[in-house]
N, C-alpha and C positions, 0 to 999 in steps of 0.2 A: 548583585549577582556575582558569583564567584566563578571564573573559568578555570576548569580543570583539564590539564593537558596530558595526563598519564594516569595509570592505574594507582600509583602510590599516592598521588595527591588526592584521587576520588576516595580510596580507602580511609585516608586520614579525614576528609571532610565529611564522609557519610557515616562515620563510626557511631553506633548506637542511634542512627536516625530511625524513626518509626513514622508510619503514614507517609511514605514516600511515593509520590507519583512520577511515572517516567514515561517520557514522550521521545521515542527513538525517531530520528530523521536522518536523511542524506543531505541536508542543507537545501538551499534554494527555498527558504521558508515563505510559504504562501498562506491563503486564507484558510485553507484545509488545517495546516499545521497550527495556526492561531487558534482555531476551534478546539483542537486537541489540548493545547496548553491552557486556555480558559477553562475547560471542563476539568482538567486535572488540578487547577489552582482552586477550583470550588470545591472539590472532593477530598483533597490531600492537605496535609499540614504543610509539606515542603514539595517542591517540584524540581526535577532535573530533566534537562533536554540534552540529547546527544546529537552531534553532527559527525556523521561517519559515513563516508561512501564506500559501501562494502563491494570489493572487487569479485568476491566469489559467487555473488548473485547474478552477475552479468554473463549471459551466454554468448554475447556479441562484444568484441573488443572495441569496435568503433562506438557502440552505445556508450561504454564505459569513458571513452576518451571526450566524447562530447557532451557527457552529462554536465548540466550547469553548475557552476562553482562561485560563490561570493560569500566567503565567510566573514567579512567586514560588515556586509549589508545584513547578513543573518543575525549577527550578534546585536546590531542596532535594533532590529525588529524584536528579538526576543527581550532585550533589555527593557522595552516599554511595558512588558507584561510583569515585571518584578519577579521573574523566575529566580529560584534560589542558586541553582547550578547548571552550567553548561559544560558538558563532556565533549572534548574534542581530541579523540585519541589518534595515534598513529596505527598503521596496520600491524607493527610489531606488538603494540600494546594488546591488541585483540587477539590475534593469531600467534600467542606466545607458547602454544603446545600443540602437538599433533594428536589428533583423536585416534584412539585404539580401533574404534569401529565407525565406519563412515556412516553418516546420517543418510536414510533412503526414505523414499516416499512410497507409501502403501500402492499397490497397483490400481486399487479402486479410486485413489486420489489422483491418478495421472490423467487429469481431464483439464479443459479450459487452458490457463496459462501453464500448468504443470505439462501438459501434452505438448505444447508448442515451444516452450523455453526450457529445454533439457538442461537439467542441473541447477535451475533458477531457485525453486524452493528448498532444495538441499542447502544452497548458500544462505537463504534467509534464515532457515531454522538453525542453522549453525551459528550465524552472527548474533541471532536473538538468544540462543541459548547462552553464549559467551557474555553478552551484554547483561542478561539477567542475573547471571552467576556473579558478575562483578558488582553491579549496581544494587541488587537485592531489593528491588521495589515492592511496595504493597500492591500497586496496581500500575499496568501498563496500558496506555491509551493508543488505539489504532483506528484508522478510518475505514468507513464501509465501501469506499471507492475500491480498494483493494480487498474485496470480500474474501476471495480464496486465501489470500495472505493471512488475513485476520483468522478465518476458520482453521487453517493449518496451525498457525502459531498458538492460538489458544489451546487447541487439542495437545499440542506438544509440550507447551510450557506448564500448563497446569497440573500435568502429571507429575512434574519434576520439582516444582517450586510452589512455596505457599503465597502465590501471587495471583491475582486476577487480571485477565486480559480484557479490558473495556471496550466495546464497539461504539464508535462515534459516527454520526450521520455524515453523509457526504455533502461537502459544501461547493456551491456552484456559482459561476459568475453571473452577470446580468444576461448573457445569452445561454444560460443553462448548460455551459460546459462545466465539468467537473474540474475543480482546481487540481492541477498537477505540475510538478517541477518540468517535466518535458514540454509543457504549453510554452515554455519560454523559448523553445527552438522552433516554434511555428510562426509564420507570417500573418498578416491580417486576413489576407484571403483564405488561408488554410484554417484560421480560426472560425471564420464565418462558415466555411464548409463543415467543419466539426459541429457548430450550432446547428446547423440544419440536418446533419445525420441524427443528432440526439432527437430533434423534433420529429423526424420520420420515424424513428424507433418508438417514440411515445404513441404515434398513431398506429403503428404495427401493434403495440401492445394491447390498444383498445379493440383492435379487431380480432384478437385471441378469443374474445368472449364467445364469438360465433364459430369457432374453429373446432372441429372434432379431431383432426390429426395436426396438432401444433407443431410437432417437429418437422413435418413435411412443408407446412406453410412457411415456416421460418427459413427453411432451406431455399424456397423460392424467393422469399424476401431478401435473403442474403445476396443472391444472384442479381437482384434487380438493384440493390444498393451499390453493388461492386460496379455494375455498368453505369448507374447514374452519376456516381461521384469519382469514378476511376480510381478506386481504392482496392486494396488487398484486405479482405476480411478473414480473419483466422477462425472466428466462431461467432455465432449468434444463436444463443440457446436458452430455452426456459429451464430453469433448475431450482429444485426445492431448497429453501434457506437452511433447513435442518441438517441435511447430509449432502447437499449440492448434487443430488442425483437427478437425471433428466426426468421431466414430469410432463404430463398433459393437464395438470391441475393448476389453475391460476391461484388457488389459496396457498400462502405462505411460499410464494416463488416470485422470482424475478428473472428479467431477461438479461443475460450476461453477454457482453460483446467486447471484441478486441478487433483492431484494425490497424493498418499502416496508412498514414496520411503524409505525403511528402517525405517518405523514410522514416517518420517517426511513429512509434507504436504507442497508441492510446487504448486505454481499457475503461470500463464503466459498466454499470449495472442499474436497471430501472425497474 
């Protein structure tokens, strides 16, 4: 495993590389990241993992400050997978030029997290564009937990580069909580509550089969969950997986939800 700490080292190491799989991360490597790495190793000749906490996608400074970091631990985990390269750039390596035109999100895509986190996906698309331009991968691997992120990144990048953005399943712990770096910021009681919330939303999803007005039903259920768990829910919506539009049709759709638990923002889809 070769550690690349700047763009010059990366360009030299990746010169003429083909069938290159890319797993972009912000560190705090967990089981979800491990699945992305495993899948990329099966499908690509060589694999590069990046660790870069992108400041431009944080719409809350405190969220950026407390985002969990442990490079040494991350490298020890990645090393076990026999990954070819790990890219650990500095901010100046990625943001070494100013865009002539700002990246903007289409009005119809200002939903879910894009609605509640102003500037977040503009920052995600910006950094993914810069990383893809530098790395030049054949495939990029992203998880379904952040489905809207995958949806927007795929649409954005595949128009600009000869690369494919590969969707990978959500990996969950024994309590059915989707793995997330932010889970490290939660105590045992909060994690138990998060597990119960997922269980409740699974039950809610089953009840949708008998509902004619799903959006109204979910609004009522959101109010009940808020009161039951004393949490702040940003959204609890059924959306189509093809275009992420709101729907009353259970086919090809999922419940998307985001909420704050003890000040930590969690997202998922079922």
